[in-house]
C-alpha positions in Angstrom: -36.3 -11.0 -51.5 -36.9 -8.0 -49.3 -34.6 -5.0 -48.7 -33.2 -6.3 -45.3 -32.2 -9.7 -46.8 -30.4 -7.9 -49.6 -28.4 -5.8 -47.0 -27.5 -8.9 -45.1 -26.5 -10.8 -48.2 -24.4 -7.8 -49.3 -22.6 -7.8 -45.9 -22.1 -11.5 -45.9 -20.8 -11.4 -49.4 -18.3 -8.6 -48.5 -17.0 -10.6 -45.5 -16.7 -14.0 -47.3 -15.0 -12.3 -50.3 -12.5 -10.4 -48.2 -10.3 -12.8 -46.1 -8.6 -9.9 -44.2 -11.9 -8.5 -43.0 -13.1 -12.0 -42.1 -9.8 -12.8 -40.2 -10.0 -9.5 -38.3 -13.6 -10.3 -37.3 -12.7 -13.8 -36.1 -9.6 -12.4 -34.2 -11.8 -9.7 -32.6 -14.3 -12.2 -31.5 -11.5 -14.4 -29.9 -10.0 -11.4 -28.1 -13.4 -10.4 -26.7 -14.1 -14.0 -25.6 -10.7 -14.3 -23.9 -11.1 -11.0 -22.1 -14.5 -11.9 -20.8 -13.2 -15.3 -19.7 -10.2 -13.9 -17.9 -12.2 -11.2 -16.2 -14.7 -13.8 -15.0 -11.9 -16.0 -13.8 -10.2 -13.1 -11.9 -13.5 -12.2 -10.2 -14.1 -15.8 -9.1 -10.5 -16.1 -7.8 -10.9 -12.8 -5.8 -13.9 -14.4 -4.1 -12.0 -17.5 -3.1 -8.5 -16.0 -2.5 -8.9 -12.7 -0.9 -6.0 -11.1 0.9 -6.8 -10.8 4.6 -5.7 -7.9 6.7 -2.8 -9.0 8.8 -3.5 -9.1 12.6 -1.8 -5.9 13.6 -4.4 -4.2 15.8 -3.0 -3.8 19.3 0.3 -2.7 20.8 3.7 -3.3 19.5 7.1 -2.4 21.0 10.5 -1.8 19.5 14.0 -0.8 20.7 15.1 1.8 18.2 18.6 3.3 18.1 18.5 6.7 16.4 21.6 8.2 14.7 21.8 11.0 17.3 21.5 8.7 20.4 23.9 6.2 22.0 21.2 4.1 23.6 18.1 2.6 22.2 14.7 4.3 22.8 11.8 2.1 23.7 9.1 2.9 21.2 5.4 1.9 21.4 3.0 1.5 18.4 -0.7 1.3 19.0 -2.6 0.2 15.8 -6.3 0.0 15.0 -8.4 0.0 11.9 -10.0 -2.3 9.4 -9.6 -3.3 5.7 -6.7 -1.1 4.4 -7.1 1.7 6.9 -4.6 2.2 9.7 -5.1 4.5 12.7 -3.4 4.9 16.1 -0.2 6.2 17.6 3.5 5.7 17.2 6.1 7.0 19.6 9.2 8.8 18.3 12.0 9.4 20.8 9.5 8.0 23.4 6.9 10.7 22.7 3.5 9.6 21.4 2.6 10.8 17.9 -0.6 10.4 15.9 -0.4 8.2 12.8 -1.4 10.0 9.6 -1.8 8.5 6.1 -1.8 5.0 7.4 -2.5 2.0 5.2 -2.2 -1.8 5.3 -2.1 -3.7 2.1 -1.4 -7.4 2.0 1.5 -7.8 4.5 2.8 -4.2 4.0 2.2 -1.4 6.5 2.9 2.3 5.9 2.2 5.4 7.9 3.7 8.8 8.8 4.0 10.9 11.9 5.2 14.4 12.3 7.3 16.2 15.0 8.5 19.7 15.5 12.3 19.9 15.3 14.4 22.6 16.9 17.8 23.8 15.5 21.0 22.8 17.2 21.3 26.3 18.7 18.0 26.5 20.6 18.1 30.3 20.8 17.3 31.0 17.2 13.6 30.5 17.8 13.1 28.7 14.4 11.4 25.4 14.3 10.7 23.0 11.4 8.3 20.2 10.9 10.0 16.8 10.4 8.1 13.9 8.8 8.7 10.3 9.8 7.8 7.8 7.1 7.4 4.2 8.4 7.3 1.3 6.0 7.1 -2.3 7.2 6.6 -5.9 6.4 4.3 -7.8 8.7 5.4 -11.2 9.8 3.6 -13.4 12.4 4.4 -11.6 15.6 6.9 -9.0 14.2 7.0 -6.1 11.9 10.3 -5.3 10.1 10.3 -1.5 9.8 12.4 1.0 7.9 12.0 4.6 9.2 13.0 7.6 7.0 12.9 11.1 8.4 12.8 14.2 6.2 12.3 17.8 6.6 13.4 19.5 9.9 17.0 20.5 10.5 18.9 17.2 10.3 19.4 14.7 7.6 19.0 11.2 8.9 19.8 7.9 7.2 17.1 5.3 7.1 16.8 3.2 10.3 15.8 -0.4 10.4 14.2 -2.0 13.5 11.8 -4.8 14.5 8.6 -4.2 16.4 7.2 -7.1 18.4 3.6 -7.7 19.4 3.0 -6.9 23.0 1.6 -10.1 24.7 -2.1 -9.8 25.6 -2.4 -6.4 23.8 
């Protein structure tokens, strides 16, 4: 018997004579096999069932009533992009703003715009940047949005509204 056989025999003997070590090795092998199987299954399912980007590119319109206004403002959203990226413009108080930090994941859309806000007494000369955070759920031809504004001079409650796809756009 050569030296390598004796090492193997010693290892085999330790494993067969120690039921805890043998059980741990069997359990480890089962865990590795299950992990490999579930990863492979997940990868195959991702190939078959991949989430598509919702069809949001184009123009959308919404009537939004802001807390400070008595009448609704007609807002226009122009979206473009691919995969999870979102670009374009969104009007706020009927003034076009550039979309920043836009993303689309599954049927969720999120982006921000920024506007300069002036204090109630226009004479002070101070201005502050207000950030408008839009979060929405994409339906067939509608997006249900919640708009939260922070920063600036005024505290606004969240505003809910629905944007509709502009026909032919």
